[in-house]
C-alpha positions as CSV (number, residue, x, y, z in Angstrom):
1,M,0.0,0.0,0.0
2,T,1.2,3.5,-0.8
3,Y,1.3,6.5,1.6
4,T,-1.9,7.8,-0.1
5,D,-3.6,4.5,0.4
6,W,-2.8,4.6,4.1
7,I,-4.1,8.2,4.5
8,G,-7.4,7.4,2.7
9,S,-7.8,4.1,4.5
10,I,-7.4,5.6,7.9
11,G,-9.8,8.4,7.0
12,V,-12.5,6.0,5.7
13,F,-12.0,3.8,8.8
14,L,-12.6,6.8,11.1
15,I,-15.8,7.7,9.2
16,L,-17.1,4.1,9.3
17,L,-16.2,3.8,13.0
18,A,-18.2,6.8,13.8
19,Y,-21.2,5.5,11.8
20,F,-20.9,2.0,13.4
21,L,-20.7,3.4,16.9
22,N,-23.8,5.5,16.1
23,V,-25.7,2.5,14.8
24,I,-25.0,0.4,17.8
25,G,-26.0,3.2,20.1
26,T,-22.6,4.0,21.6
27,L,-22.4,7.5,20.1
28,N,-25.1,10.0,19.3
29,H,-24.7,12.0,16.1
30,K,-24.4,15.1,18.3
31,D,-21.6,13.8,20.5
32,I,-18.2,15.5,20.1
33,T,-16.5,12.2,19.5
34,F,-18.8,11.4,16.6
35,I,-18.2,14.8,15.1
36,I,-14.4,14.7,15.6
37,L,-14.2,11.2,14.1
38,N,-16.1,12.4,11.0
39,L,-14.1,15.6,10.7
40,I,-10.7,13.9,10.9
41,G,-11.8,11.0,8.8
42,A,-13.2,13.2,6.1
43,T,-10.1,15.4,6.1
44,L,-7.8,12.5,5.6
45,A,-10.0,11.0,2.9
46,C,-10.1,14.4,1.2
47,I,-6.3,14.7,1.3
48,A,-6.0,11.2,-0.2
49,S,-8.5,12.2,-2.9
50,V,-6.4,15.3,-3.7
51,L,-3.3,13.2,-3.9
52,L,-5.0,10.9,-6.3
53,D,-6.5,13.8,-8.2
54,Y,-9.9,12.3,-8.0
55,V,-12.3,15.2,-8.2
56,P,-15.6,13.5,-7.3
57,F,-14.3,12.4,-3.9
58,I,-12.5,15.7,-3.3
59,I,-16.0,17.3,-3.6
60,L,-17.7,14.6,-1.5
61,E,-15.1,14.6,1.3
62,G,-14.7,18.3,1.2
63,A,-18.4,18.7,1.7
64,W,-18.2,16.1,4.6
65,V,-15.5,18.2,6.2
66,L,-17.6,21.4,5.9
67,V,-20.7,19.6,7.4
68,S,-18.6,18.3,10.3
69,L,-17.1,21.7,10.9
70,Y,-20.6,23.2,11.0
71,A,-21.7,20.5,13.5
72,L,-18.6,21.2,15.6
73,L,-19.2,24.9,15.6
74,T,-22.9,24.5,16.4
75,L,-22.1,22.2,19.3
76,K,-19.5,24.6,20.6
77,K,-22.0,27.5,20.4
78,S,-24.7,25.6,22.2
79,K,-22.2,24.6,25.0
80,L,-21.4,28.3,25.5
81,K,-25.0,29.3,26.2
């Protein structure tokens, strides 16, 4: 496996881990851990997609990063109230 494969694989693993933990009821989609797993995973998958120059997944994972950032900022804002 190449360095790019490792980056992408770890990213996808983190996204799937967050989803699996949500499905089995260990994490709620509003938990900070769920959001961080998605944010880091999507960032790594996006980086791998950039390195592979694969535009469809750059768009997909970039959007996933933005949604995760929004969720993180919304959670932070709600904790400040």
